[in-house]
C-alpha positions, 0 to 999 in steps of 0.5 A: 431086147423089150423097151427099156420104159420110165422106171427103168431110166430111173433105176438108171441113175440110182446104180450109176448106168449111163444112159446113150441118146441119140436122135434119128429123124427117119426109119433106116438111121432108127433102125441102125440105132436099135441094133448099135442098142441105144437107151432112147431116141428124139425125134428133134426138131432139128430135122429142121436143119438136118433134113429141111436144110432150113437155117434152125428149127424155127419152121419146124411144124408139128406135121413135119415131126409126125411124120418122121417120129412115125417114120422112126417108130416103125423103123425103132419098134422096141426102143423109148422115140421122144417126140420133140414139139416144135416151135408155137406148137406149146407156147402161145395156151396150155391148151394147144400145149395138150392138145399137141403132145397127144398127138404125139401119142395117139399118131405116133407111139412116141413114147414122151415128148420134149418141150424149152424154157424152164419157169416160165412153160411151167403151166403148159408143162403142169396141164401135159402131165394132167394129160398122163403124158411122159413129159422132158425137158430141155434148158441151156441153150434152147434153140427155139429161143435162141433169138433171145440167148443172143445166138448159138451160146452155151449159158451157165456160165456165169453165176447169176445165170448158172443160179438160174438155170437151176431154178427152173430146173429146180422147178421143173423137177418139182413140178413134175418132169421124169428127165431133164436135158441140159444144153450147152452148159459148163459141167460143173454145172451139170454136174449140181444139177445131175445129182441134186435132181433126183429124176435122171439129167441129161446131157447135150455139150452139158459135160460128162457128169450128167445121168447120160448123153445126146447127139445129133446123129448128123453130127456124129456121122459127119452128115451135116456139115454147114457146122460142128459143135463143140460138144460133138465126137465125130464117129465116122463121116459119111459125108465124106464117104458118100460122095465119093461113091457118088464121084465114082458111079460118075465118074463109071458113067461116062467111061461106059463103066457101069451098068455092066451085064451084070448088072442085067436082067436077061431075057428067058431062054429062049426068048431071046430068037424069038424077040430076034424075030419078031424086032427084025421084020 
């Protein structure tokens, strides 16, 4: 199946076809996702928590994101891959924002970048777009600025805050972003923004009425154990499976049940006798 491009996602919105989106941080996961038929993959800065065990996304660096994007691209060469711009890779200046966005394309061959924020980052968004790079916006719960938001809390739950989100969404769309991600907002607000904007609007905890859905793969497969957001559905629990397998391995080694003869490499025919003769001298 050929890789979907940005015009395909716009066509899907117009046709009412839901877009499927998942994070991936490594080569094997990307392979699985492509085999499963995912439309898009996000190499999210959530790798800070899901891969490195950081308490949040703040410590994640550009170099870390590039390395993981490279691995995901190798694993999913025929899937639309989006690189997530980490904290302080775009906030300090327009020039730095364009340079770092360009790194994702030049070094990791991604198809687009994502960055968090609304009206206050419009100069960076416009400059990245002017450089010819596909931009995905992200508003609502924006983890990089969660300190200002009072923690990882749902947004847009009052009329005033919902209007601010709508204003951000409109401003980003007018600036020219090609897709928008809404995180942890009421479904009513998600539906309103989705209907008002011509571009695809994706949800991670923004309800069923958006043009598609995103989940963190580590949440979806039950790998990340620290907490589970309300909007997550676990489709399996690999943590239990892997832990149980490791327990069985420990027990087998200690009891002498592993390895057995079938797991061993034997000497070539006729070589064992020579080996014994040599060893006995």
